[in-house]
C-alpha positions in Angstrom: -75.5 -2.9 -16.0 -75.4 -2.9 -12.2 -72.3 -0.6 -12.1 -74.0 1.8 -14.5 -77.1 2.0 -12.3 -75.0 2.7 -9.2 -73.2 5.5 -11.1 -76.5 7.1 -12.1 -77.9 6.8 -8.6 -74.8 8.4 -7.1 -75.0 11.3 -9.6 -78.6 11.8 -8.4 -77.4 11.9 -4.8 -74.8 14.5 -5.7 -71.8 12.3 -4.7 -68.7 13.3 -6.5 -66.2 10.8 -7.8 -68.7 8.1 -8.5 -67.1 7.2 -11.8 -63.9 6.3 -9.9 -66.0 3.5 -8.3 -66.6 1.9 -11.7 -62.9 1.3 -12.2 -62.7 -0.9 -9.1 -63.2 -4.6 -9.1 -66.2 -4.6 -7.0 -66.8 -8.4 -7.3 -63.8 -8.9 -5.1 -64.4 -10.3 -1.6 -64.3 -7.7 1.1 -64.7 -10.2 4.0 -64.7 -14.0 4.1 -67.3 -15.6 6.3 -67.0 -19.1 7.8 -69.8 -21.6 8.1 -72.9 -22.0 6.1 -73.0 -19.9 3.0 -74.6 -16.5 3.6 -75.2 -14.2 0.7 -77.4 -11.5 -0.8 -78.3 -10.2 -4.3 -75.0 -8.3 -4.7 -72.7 -11.3 -4.1 -74.9 -14.2 -4.9 -73.4 -14.8 -8.4 -69.8 -14.7 -7.1 -70.5 -17.1 -4.2 -72.4 -19.4 -6.6 -69.5 -19.4 -9.2 -66.8 -19.8 -6.5 -68.7 -22.6 -4.9 -68.1 -23.6 -1.3 -64.4 -23.0 -0.5 -63.1 -25.5 1.9 -60.1 -24.5 4.0 -59.3 -27.2 6.5 -62.9 -28.4 6.5 -64.5 -24.9 7.0 -67.0 -23.7 4.4 -66.6 -20.1 3.4 -68.6 -17.4 1.5 -67.8 -13.7 1.3 -69.2 -10.2 1.5 -68.2 -8.4 -1.6 -67.4 -4.7 -2.1 -70.6 -4.6 -4.2 -72.6 -5.5 -1.1 -70.8 -2.8 1.0 -71.5 -0.2 -1.7 -75.1 -1.1 -1.9 -75.4 -0.8 1.9 -73.7 2.6 1.6 -76.2 3.8 -1.0 -79.1 2.7 1.2 -77.6 4.4 4.2 -77.2 7.7 2.3 -80.9 7.8 1.8 -81.4 8.0 5.5 -78.4 9.8 6.9 -77.8 13.5 6.0 -74.0 14.0 6.0 -72.5 17.3 7.3 -69.0 18.3 6.3 -67.1 21.5 7.1 -66.7 24.1 4.4 -63.5 24.3 2.4 -60.5 23.9 4.8 -62.4 24.4 8.1 -61.7 21.8 10.8 -63.9 18.7 11.3 -65.9 19.3 14.4 -67.7 16.8 16.6 -71.1 17.3 14.9 -69.5 16.7 11.5 -67.8 13.5 12.6 -71.1 12.3 14.2 -72.9 12.1 10.8 -70.1 10.0 9.3 -70.3 7.8 12.4 -74.1 7.4 11.9 -73.6 6.5 8.3 -71.0 3.8 9.2 -73.3 2.5 11.9 -76.2 2.2 9.5 -74.0 0.3 7.0 -72.8 -2.1 9.7 -76.4 -2.7 10.9 -77.5 -3.5 7.3 -74.6 -6.0 6.7 -75.1 -7.7 10.1 -78.8 -8.2 9.5 -78.4 -9.3 5.8 -75.7 -11.9 6.6 -76.8 -12.9 10.1 -73.5 -12.0 11.6 -72.8 -13.1 15.1 -71.2 -10.9 17.7 -67.7 -12.1 17.0 -68.1 -11.4 13.3 -69.4 -7.9 14.0 -66.6 -7.2 16.4 -63.6 -8.8 14.7 -64.8 -9.2 11.1 -66.5 -6.0 9.9 -63.5 -3.8 10.9 -61.3 -5.9 8.5 -63.2 -4.6 5.5 -61.0 -2.1 3.6 -63.5 0.7 3.1 -61.0 2.7 1.1 -61.9 0.4 -1.8 -65.6 1.4 -1.4 -67.8 4.4 -1.9 -67.3 5.1 1.8 -63.9 6.5 1.0 -65.6 9.5 -0.7 -67.0 10.8 2.6 -64.3 9.7 5.0 -62.9 12.8 6.9 -59.3 13.5 5.7 -57.9 13.3 9.2 -59.2 9.7 9.4 -57.7 8.6 6.1 -54.1 8.1 5.2 -52.1 11.1 6.2 -48.4 12.0 6.4 -47.0 13.7 9.5 -44.1 16.1 9.8 -43.1 16.3 13.4 -42.1 19.5 15.0 -41.3 21.0 18.4 -44.8 22.0 19.4 -47.8 19.7 19.6 -51.0 20.4 17.7 -54.0 21.5 19.8 -56.1 18.6 18.2 -53.5 15.9 19.0 -53.1 14.8 15.4 -49.6 13.6 14.5 -48.6 13.0 18.1 -47.8 9.5 16.7 -46.1 9.8 13.3 -46.9 6.2 12.3 -50.5 6.4 13.6 -51.6 10.1 13.2 -55.0 9.8 14.8 -53.8 8.1 18.0 -54.5 10.4 20.8 -56.3 12.9 18.6 -59.6 14.6 19.1 -62.8 13.1 17.6 -61.5 9.6 17.5 -63.0 6.4 19.1 -62.5 5.4 22.7 -60.3 2.3 23.2 -61.9 -1.0 24.4 -59.9 -3.2 26.8 -62.5 -5.9 26.5 -65.2 -6.4 23.8 -68.4 -4.5 24.3 -71.6 -6.1 25.5 -74.5 -4.8 23.4 -77.9 -6.4 23.6 -77.9 -6.9 19.8 -74.1 -7.1 19.3 -74.2 -3.7 17.6 -75.5 -0.8 19.6 -78.4 -1.6 21.9 -77.6 -1.0 25.6 -76.3 -3.8 27.8 -78.8 -6.2 29.4 -78.5 -9.0 31.9 -76.3 -12.0 31.1 -79.6 -14.0 31.6 -81.2 -12.1 28.8 -83.5 -10.0 31.0 -83.5 -6.3 31.7 -81.1 -4.9 34.3 -82.5 -3.0 37.2 -83.0 0.7 36.3 -80.1 3.0 37.0 -82.1 4.9 39.6 -82.8 1.7 41.5 -79.1 0.8 41.5 -78.3 4.4 42.7 -80.8 4.5 45.6 -80.1 0.9 46.7 -76.4 0.7 46.4 -75.2 4.3 46.9 -76.9 6.0 49.8 -75.5 9.1 51.5 -73.8 7.9 54.6 -71.0 10.5 54.7 -67.9 8.8 56.0 -64.3 10.1 56.1 -61.5 7.7 56.5 -58.4 9.1 54.8 -56.2 12.2 54.8 -57.0 13.3 51.2 -58.4 16.8 50.8 -61.1 18.1 48.5 -58.2 19.3 46.3 -58.0 15.7 45.0 -61.5 16.1 43.6 -60.6 19.5 42.1 -57.4 18.3 40.4 -59.1 15.0 39.4 -61.9 16.8 37.6 -59.4 19.1 36.0 -57.5 16.1 34.6 -60.7 14.3 33.6 -61.6 17.4 31.5 -58.1 17.2 29.9 -58.8 13.6 28.9 -62.4 13.0 28.0 -65.7 14.5 26.7 -68.0 12.1 24.9 -69.5 13.2 21.6 -73.3 13.6 22.2 -76.1 15.5 20.6 -76.2 19.2 21.8 -78.9 21.8 21.7 -78.1 24.1 18.8 -78.8 27.3 20.8 -77.1 26.7 24.2 -74.8 23.7 23.3 -76.0 21.8 26.4 -77.6 18.3 26.3 -81.1 18.6 24.7 -83.8 18.4 27.3 -86.2 16.7 24.9 -86.8 13.2 26.4 -89.1 13.1 29.4 -92.8 14.1 29.2 -92.8 14.3 25.4 -94.6 12.1 22.9 -92.4 9.7 21.0 -92.5 11.7 17.8 -91.2 14.9 19.5 -88.4 13.3 21.5 -84.8 13.6 20.4 -83.9 10.4 18.5 -80.9 9.7 20.9 -83.1 9.8 24.0 -82.6 7.0 26.5 -84.3 8.5 29.5 -83.9 7.0 32.9 -87.1 5.7 34.6 -87.8 6.8 38.1 -89.9 4.3 40.1 -93.2 5.6 41.4 -92.2 4.7 45.0 -88.9 6.6 44.9 -88.2 7.9 48.4 -87.1 11.3 47.1 -88.6 12.0 43.6 -92.1 10.8 44.4 -92.5 14.0 46.5 -92.2 16.1 43.4 -94.0 13.7 40.9 -90.8 13.1 39.0 -90.9 9.8 37.0 -88.2 10.3 34.5 -84.7 11.8 34.1 -83.5 13.2 30.8 -80.6 11.4 29.2 -79.2 11.3 25.6 -77.0 8.6 24.1 -73.6 9.2 22.6 -72.9 9.4 18.9 -71.2 6.5 17.1 -67.7 7.2 16.1 -66.0 7.3 12.7 -63.1 4.9 13.1 -59.7 5.5 11.6 -60.0 4.5 7.9 -63.8 4.7 8.3 -63.9 1.1 9.2 -67.2 -0.7 10.1 -68.2 -2.6 13.2 -70.2 -2.2 16.4 -70.8 1.2 18.0 -67.8 2.9 19.6 -68.4 6.3 21.1 -65.8 9.0 20.4 -63.9 11.5 22.5 -64.1 15.1 21.5 -60.9 15.9 23.5 -57.4 14.6 23.0 -56.3 11.4 24.8 -52.9 12.7 25.9 -52.2 15.1 28.8 -51.8 18.3 26.9 -53.5 21.0 28.8 -56.4 21.5 26.5 -58.3 22.5 29.7 -56.1 25.7 29.3 -55.5 25.9 25.6 -58.5 24.3 23.8 -58.6 21.5 21.3 -58.6 23.5 18.0 -56.1 26.0 16.7 -58.9 28.4 16.0 -60.3 28.4 19.6 -56.8 28.4 21.0 -56.2 31.7 19.2 -59.5 33.0 20.5 -58.2 32.5 24.1 -55.0 34.5 23.5 -54.5 38.2 23.9 -52.1 38.4 21.0 -49.5 40.1 23.1 -46.4 38.7 24.8 -47.7 35.1 24.7 -50.5 35.9 27.1 -53.9 34.4 27.5 -56.9 36.7 27.7 -58.0 37.4 31.3 -60.4 39.6 33.1 -58.7 42.3 35.3 -61.9 42.7 37.4 -59.9 43.3 40.6 -57.1 45.5 39.2 -58.2 48.4 41.4 -57.5 46.3 44.5 -54.2 45.0 43.2 -55.5 41.5 43.0 -54.8 38.9 40.2 -57.0 38.5 37.2 -59.9 36.1 36.7 -60.7 34.1 33.6 -62.5 36.1 30.8 -66.3 36.2 30.6 -68.1 33.7 28.4 -69.9 35.9 26.0 -70.4 33.9 22.8 -72.8 31.3 24.1 -73.4 32.5 27.7 -75.7 29.6 28.6 -73.3 26.8 27.6 -72.5 24.9 30.7 -73.8 27.7 32.9 -76.9 28.3 35.0 -77.9 32.0 34.8 -80.7 33.7 36.7 -80.5 36.8 34.6 -79.0 38.2 31.5 -76.3 40.2 33.3 -74.7 37.1 34.9 -71.8 35.6 33.0 -69.7 32.5 33.6 -66.1 32.0 32.7 -64.4 31.0 29.5 -61.4 28.6 29.3 -59.9 25.9 27.1 -62.6 23.4 28.1 -66.3 24.1 28.0 -67.0 22.6 31.4 -64.9 25.1 33.3 -68.0 26.3 35.2 -69.2 22.8 36.1 -68.1 23.2 39.7 -66.7 26.3 41.4 -63.7 24.3 42.7 -62.9 23.3 39.1 -63.1 27.0 38.0 -60.5 27.7 40.7 -58.0 25.2 39.2 -58.6 26.5 35.7 -57.9 30.1 36.9 -54.7 29.0 38.6 -53.3 27.3 35.5 -54.3 30.2 33.2 -52.5 32.6 35.6 -49.5 30.2 35.7 -49.3 30.3 31.9 -49.3 34.1 31.9 -46.7 34.3 34.7 -44.3 32.0 32.8 -44.9 33.8 29.5 -44.2 37.2 31.2 -41.0 35.9 32.8 -39.8 34.3 29.5 -40.4 37.7 27.8 -37.9 39.3 30.2 -35.4 36.5 29.8 -35.8 36.4 26.0 -36.9 39.9 24.9 -36.3 39.0 21.2 -39.1 36.3 21.4 -42.3 37.3 19.8 -45.9 36.5 20.9 -46.1 33.2 19.2 -42.8 31.9 20.6 -43.6 33.1 24.1 -47.1 31.4 23.9 -45.8 28.1 22.6 -42.9 27.9 25.1 -45.0 28.8 28.1 -47.6 26.3 26.9 -45.0 23.6 26.6 -43.8 24.3 30.2 -47.3 24.4 31.6 -48.2 21.1 30.0 -45.1 19.6 31.5 -46.1 20.9 34.9 -49.6 19.4 34.6 -48.0 16.0 33.6 -45.5 16.2 36.5 -48.1 17.2 39.2 -50.4 14.4 38.0 -47.8 11.7 38.2 -45.9 13.0 41.2 -48.7 14.2 43.5 -52.1 13.0 42.3 -51.6 9.4 41.1 -49.5 8.3 44.1 -52.4 9.3 46.4 -55.2 7.5 44.5 -53.2 4.5 43.3 -50.6 3.9 46.0 -46.9 3.1 45.6 -47.3 -0.6 44.7 -49.7 0.0 41.8 -47.5 2.9 40.6 -44.4 0.6 40.6 -46.3 -2.3 39.0 -47.4 -0.2 36.0 -44.1 1.8 35.9 -45.7 5.1 36.5 -43.2 6.6 38.9 -41.5 9.6 37.3 -37.7 9.6 37.2 -35.7 11.8 39.6 -33.0 12.6 37.2 -32.0 12.0 33.6 -34.3 11.2 30.7 -37.0 8.5 30.6 -36.7 6.8 27.2 -40.0 4.9 27.4 -41.9 6.2 24.4 -43.5 3.4 22.3 -45.0 4.3 19.0 -47.2 1.1 19.2 -49.0 2.3 22.3 -52.2 4.1 21.6 -52.9 6.8 24.2 -56.6 7.1 23.2 -58.9 7.0 26.2 -60.3 3.7 27.3 -64.2 3.5 27.3 -64.2 2.0 30.9 -61.9 4.8 32.1 -64.2 7.5 30.7 -67.6 5.9 31.6 -66.6 4.5 35.0 -63.2 4.3 36.5 -62.1 7.9 36.4 -65.5 8.9 37.8 -64.3 7.5 41.1 -64.1 11.1 42.4 -67.9 11.2 42.6 -67.5 9.1 45.8 -65.2 11.8 47.3 -67.5 14.7 46.7 -68.4 16.6 49.9 -72.0 17.8 50.7 -70.7 21.3 51.2 -67.6 23.2 50.0 -65.8 25.2 52.6 -64.0 28.6 52.6 -61.1 29.1 54.9 -59.0 32.1 55.9 -55.3 32.7 55.1 -54.8 31.7 58.8 -56.3 28.3 58.0 -59.5 29.0 59.9 -62.9 27.9 58.8 -65.1 30.8 57.5 -68.2 29.4 55.9 -69.5 26.7 53.5 -71.9 26.4 50.7 -73.9 23.4 49.4 -72.2 21.7 46.5 -75.4 21.8 44.4 -75.5 25.6 44.7 -72.0 25.8 43.2 -72.5 23.5 40.2 -72.6 25.6 37.0 -72.7 28.8 39.2 -69.2 30.1 39.8 -70.4 33.6 40.6 -68.8 33.7 44.1 -65.4 34.2 42.5 -66.4 37.7 41.4 -66.1 38.8 45.0 -62.6 40.0 45.7 -60.4 37.6 47.7 -63.0 34.8 47.7 -61.2 32.5 45.3 -58.2 32.3 47.7 -60.6 31.4 50.5 -62.0 28.6 48.4 -58.5 27.4 47.6 -57.6 27.5 51.3 -60.8 25.4 51.9 -59.9 22.9 49.2 -56.5 22.1 50.9 -58.0 22.0 54.5 -61.3 20.2 54.0 -61.1 16.4 54.0 -62.8 14.6 51.1 -65.5 12.0 51.6 -64.4 8.4 51.9 -63.7 6.4 48.8 -66.6 4.0 49.1 -70.1 3.3 47.8 -71.6 6.2 49.7 -72.5 9.2 47.5 -73.7 12.6 48.7 -77.4 13.4 47.9 -76.1 16.7 46.5 -75.4 14.8 43.3 -77.8 11.8 43.6 -80.9 14.0 44.1 -79.8 17.6 43.4 -77.4 17.6 40.5 -77.9 20.6 38.1 -80.8 21.8 40.2 -82.6 24.6 38.5 -83.2 27.9 40.3 -86.4 27.6 42.4 -86.5 23.8 42.3 -86.0 21.5 45.3 -84.7 18.6 43.2 -82.2 18.0 40.4 -80.7 15.0 38.6 -79.0 11.8 39.8 -75.3 11.6 38.8 -75.0 8.0 39.9 -77.9 6.9 37.7 -76.3 8.9 34.9 -73.0 7.0 35.3 -74.8 3.7 35.1 -76.8 4.7 32.0 -73.7 6.0 30.3 -71.8 2.7 30.9 -74.7 0.6 29.6 -75.2 2.6 26.4 -71.4 2.6 25.8 -71.7 -1.2 25.9 -69.2 -1.3 28.7 -69.3 -4.9 30.1 -70.1 -5.5 33.7 -67.8 -5.2 36.7 -66.8 -9.0 36.6 -65.4 -8.8 33.1 -62.9 -6.1 34.2 -61.9 -8.1 37.2 -61.1 -10.9 34.7 -59.1 -8.5 32.5 -57.1 -7.3 35.5 -56.3 -10.8 36.6 -58.5 -10.7 39.7 -60.8 -13.6 40.9 -64.2 -13.8 39.2 -67.3 -15.6 40.4 -70.8 -16.7 39.5 -71.8 -16.4 43.2 -72.6 -13.3 45.1 -71.4 -15.0 48.3 -67.8 -15.1 46.9 -67.8 -11.3 46.8 -67.6 -11.2 50.6 -64.2 -9.8 51.5 -64.0 -7.9 48.1 -66.5 -5.4 49.4 -68.5 -4.8 52.6 -71.0 -7.5 53.5 -73.9 -5.0 53.5 -72.9 -4.0 49.9 -73.0 -7.7 48.7 -76.5 -8.2 50.3 -77.7 -5.1 48.6 -76.5 -6.4 45.2 -78.3 -9.7 45.8 -81.5 -7.8 46.3 -81.5 -6.1 42.9 -79.3 -8.1 40.5 -79.9 -11.5 39.1 -76.3 -12.4 38.6 -72.9 -11.0 39.8 -71.9 -10.5 36.1 -74.7 -7.9 35.8 -73.1 -5.5 38.4 -72.3 -2.2 36.6 -68.6 -1.4 36.5 -68.8 2.0 38.2 -70.9 0.6 41.0 -68.7 -2.4 41.6 -65.5 -0.3 41.3 -66.4 2.3 43.9 -67.7 -0.5 46.3 -64.4 -2.5 46.4 -62.2 -2.3 49.5 -59.2 -0.2 48.8 -55.7 -1.7 48.3 -53.1 -1.0 50.9 -51.8 2.6 50.7 -54.3 3.3 47.9 -57.7 5.1 47.8 -59.0 2.7 45.1 -59.8 -1.0 44.9 -57.9 -3.3 42.6 -60.3 -3.0 39.6 -60.4 0.8 39.3 -56.7 0.9 40.2 -55.9 -1.5 37.3 -58.0 0.5 34.7 -56.7 3.9 35.8 -53.1 2.7 35.9 -53.5 1.1 32.5 -54.8 4.4 31.1 -52.1 6.4 32.7 -49.5 4.1 31.3 -50.9 4.6 27.8 -50.9 8.4 28.3 -47.2 8.3 29.2 -45.8 5.7 26.9 -47.9 6.7 24.0 -47.2 10.5 24.1 -44.4 11.6 21.8 -44.3 14.9 23.6 -44.0 13.5 27.1 -41.9 15.9 29.2 -39.3 13.3 30.3 -38.4 12.1 26.8 -35.1 12.5 25.0 -34.3 12.7 21.3 -37.5 14.4 20.2 -37.9 17.8 18.6 -40.0 18.7 21.7 -37.5 17.4 24.3 -36.3 19.7 27.1 -32.6 20.0 27.7 -31.3 18.1 30.8 -31.1 21.3 32.7 -34.6 22.4 31.8 -36.0 18.9 32.7 -34.5 19.2 36.2 -36.3 22.5 36.6 -39.6 20.9 35.6 -39.1 18.3 38.2 -38.9 21.0 40.9 -42.5 22.0 40.4 -45.1 21.3 43.0 -48.8 22.2 43.0 -48.2 24.2 46.2 -45.7 26.4 44.3 -48.3 27.0 41.6 -50.8 28.1 44.3 -48.3 30.3 46.0 -47.3 32.0 42.8 -50.8 32.6 41.5 -52.9 33.7 44.5 -53.1 36.9 46.4 -53.6 36.0 50.0 -52.1 32.6 50.5 -48.7 32.9 52.3 -48.5 29.5 54.1 -49.4 26.1 52.6 -48.7 22.4 53.2 -46.1 21.0 50.7 -48.7 18.7 49.2 -52.1 20.4 49.1 -54.0 17.2 48.1 -53.2 15.7 51.6 -54.1 17.2 55.0 -51.2 19.0 56.7 -49.1 17.0 59.1 -46.2 18.6 61.0 -43.8 15.7 60.2 -44.6 14.4 56.7 -46.6 17.3 55.2 -45.8 20.4 57.1 -47.2 23.9 56.4 -44.5 26.2 55.3 -44.3 29.8 54.2 -44.5 30.4 50.4 -41.4 32.5 50.7 -39.4 30.1 52.8 -37.6 28.4 49.9 -38.8 25.0 51.1 -41.1 24.8 48.1 -38.6 25.3 45.2 -39.1 27.6 42.3 -38.6 26.7 38.6 -35.6 28.6 37.2 -36.7 29.9 33.8 -33.3 31.3 33.0 -32.6 27.7 31.8 -34.8 28.7 28.8 -32.6 31.7 27.9 -31.9 31.7 24.2 -29.2 34.0 22.8 -30.0 34.8 19.1 -27.2 34.6 16.6 -26.3 37.5 14.4 -27.8 35.8 11.4 -31.1 35.5 13.1 -31.3 39.1 14.4 -33.7 40.4 17.0 -36.7 41.0 14.8 -37.1 37.7 13.0 -40.9 37.2 12.7 -42.2 34.0 14.3 -43.5 32.7 11.0 -40.0 32.5 9.7 -38.1 31.7 12.9 -40.4 28.8 13.9 -41.0 27.5 10.4 -41.0 23.7 10.6 -41.3 23.6 14.4 -45.1 22.8 14.5 -46.6 19.4 13.9 -48.3 19.3 10.5 -50.1 16.7 8.5 -50.7 16.3 4.8 -53.2 14.0 3.0 -51.2 11.3 1.2 
């Protein structure tokens, strides 16, 4: 009778395949629970008939599939599912509704059975939801799929790992290094270990991270530019977006509760705030992340999801969907679309105009202003980031053009895919050969086996390593660059002389200076000549008081408070938990932090936190004293090195690998190893003719000298190693659909 009532109810809800449910043995246990018998209406009879099972003295009861299905039915009454039409791809807002449904079911089960944190975290994910009605709404890419590996990686990252198709793919959960700390074990933001509220993020920001403006290293602002470019290759949290401009909804502050966005978690500004009180600001808008749909649509506590791919695959240049990737292409000679705005001056192209949703990630003062379009939507977030995007798009087109001369028989698709493959390899090599050694130092690089090989293949791929992004990396550790941000961004001449500067807050989401001929090269010259701020707990007011400042306003948002709020709502544990994970000393006493960070910093923590375990990960991480020959302290060094190890060992397309359909020949690999970021800059700018060999470090006449671009000191990649001589059977005019058949990663539903 109960099965029949469920079938009738599901028919009324419009759920297809409900009759299939009736064939399953729903009285079967989905999850055994230890301890005192816990039950509800839908498994009471079974637990009563089974009686208390005693395994080694432990009493057990169980949650049945009946109970899970009933929770699903209740959740469907509250959650409106959205799915793509026909064969359209699953987009972040589609995945969000499935995540909300699974979260609702998990909350119901936890409440009904009185589950403790351990049971929520380790037990609920063990339930095989493919045996429940949840299977009917699980996105196909999260269910069982079969991969057919090819030469070229998919834009969405699926099938990077043949055994685990979703590992590294877009719209999949962040990885947790340590269990989350939610106030309710499920989804409520982290609170103090003493059970009280934490100090508000703004209080932490203004107390712990004042603007003191030190410089104590030789790193240039180019580190910030490349670091942000890489961050946007890795991670973008799935959050609610305004349906019109696709930005975060500004519906939190100064609105009655019934008009607020349901994901609002606004940041309180104290009435005595030294800055905001002048403008009567008492609140900062903030929205929470969506819960993810886990692989297999498993249950459990909230895990946010990443709308980008976890591997380094240049989606900053190429996008994360096949459809958008094609939108960015010209359809000719493997080229990306560009804007030849300076053609009459003989200067190189800029990125194309963003015309479809012109206000997405862009602050415009009038309807005739347009920002840029690239593979990642935050291309306009900072002007210095826009510069790196432009460089890499030009590099793609330069390589595609040269390949077309070397292989005139290659069509548009082949030229695009081969140029893309080379550019991704260049991004991987520059990151591991120039960027990571500066921020991590040689010792950490060696400890985590991150140093690229000088010759031969590196056979380090491990199909059991998941390259998905770590929550603590996304919400805290890789935001270390916020400490390096300068108050102003400088422009320098080709003769390496200072020209002018502009406040950072005036360049955020306003890249319009680049529409002036020659100015991009001046900013690039500035990036490699301007020293970055010190890596410490001092943060410029340009981002703690003026972030995303609207035209005409004298205040903006607080990025540091935003970092803190994001970490807490992610459930990221405090700083001390990650010291423990990294094998570093932990303490219950503030006094024992002396030596780990400056004494003044420790005293400040004592003034606002009740316990050292409450310190937010981002705040503690940027406050640590750096390791020798490193910009970072041991905790952030450990988290970032762990993530980079996953990104290398877990990527089947990694540029150094042998024996893969995507592997470069030994000769091609040696050419990739020649690439330097300085060469990319020389080849893709108009005015720059001298440059230091490593632009992320200040020039030094002995260890990092300035050299002419044409001197030969900075080697060029020899693309003739990609020459392919077609056989007679292939012919010159073989269409790419035929010639490349079977070379692209595909996946099929099993």
